[in-house]
N, C-alpha and C positions, 0 to 999 in steps of 0.2 A: 615081319618086324613090329614089335609092341611099342607104340609110342604114346598110348593115353592111359593115364591112371583112372581107376574106376570112379574117383570123384568128379573128375573133369567129364568123363562119360555120362555120369548122372546129370550133370547140368545140361550137356549136349541134348540128351533126351528130353528134358523138358522143354528146352528151347526150340527143338525140332518139333515136338509134339504140337506145341502152340502154333508154331510156323505152319506146319501142314493143315491147321484148321482155317488159315487164312489165304492160302495159297489159290484156292479155286476163285475167291473174289478178285484177288490180285492178277491173275492170269485170265481173267474172263473166260473161265471155262463154263461150258453149258451146264445150268442148274439142273439137278435132279437126274442126271446121267452117270454112267460108271465112270467116266473122266473126272468128275467132281466128288462123287460118293466116296471113290477109292481115298481120296486125300483126307475125307472127314473120317472115315473108318481107320486109317492108318494112324491118324493123329490122336484118336482117342484111345487106340489100342497102344501108342508109344507111351501117352501119359500113364495108363493102366499099368503097364508092363515096368515103368520106371517108379511107380508108387509101390509095388508090390517085391522089387528087387532087393536083395540082401548087400546093398553097398551104402556109401556115405549119404547119397540122394534119396534113398528109399525111405518110405514111411513104415510100411508093413513088413519088410524084410522077411519075406515069404520063399522067395526064388533064388536060388543061387546065382552067382553072376556068370557063372560057366553056361548055365542053361539060357539065361538071358541073352548071352552073345548068341549061342546058336539059333534061338527063336529069331533073333534080328537079322542073322544071316539068311536064314530061310524066308523070313517076310520080305526082307529087302529085295531079294531075287524075285519074289512074286511080284511087288511093287514096281520094279525095273520091266519086268515083262508084262505086266498088266494091260498096256495099250494093245498089244498083239493077241493076249489071251481073251480080251472082251471086244476086239474088233474096231477099236477107235484109233488105231496108230496113223491112219490117214488124216485125222483131224488133228490130233496132238498126241506126241509121245515124250517130247523131251523133259518135261518136269517129272514125269513118273520115273523115267529112265535115270535123270540125276538123282533124285532123292532116294531112290531105290539103291543106286550104286554107292552114294555117299554113306547109307546106312550099312551097307556091307563093308566097306572101308573103315568106318568107323568101329565097327563091330570086331573085325579081323585085327584091328591095331589096338585094342584094350588089351591092357595087361590083366591077367586074372590070377587068383591066388593057387588055383589048382593046376599044377603043370600036367596033367593026364589029359586035359582037353585044351594044351596051349596051342594046337593046330588051328584051333577056331579063333 
């Protein structure tokens, strides 16, 4: 079920991208480790992706929304599984799992213009 329009998705991208940059400090994650670096990398990547997407909130409009959504599903899955991939799930896993799943839900719930990729 598609419940978000691309304009709102764009605003969420910028909000979440900035939020991801502050999560390691707020959650007191170990500095300079995979558990915090993943948040910084995904925060910067989310902002970069938003700036380059062809939607209302995009600045450069180089990337179709349909591709943006697919990239977010893949990166959200990686983000959610990162505690187990990098072996720190015994210390912390919930913030990574939460933001990864939220990224997937937001992406899958976004209305896109091209119906050929509507399954994403």
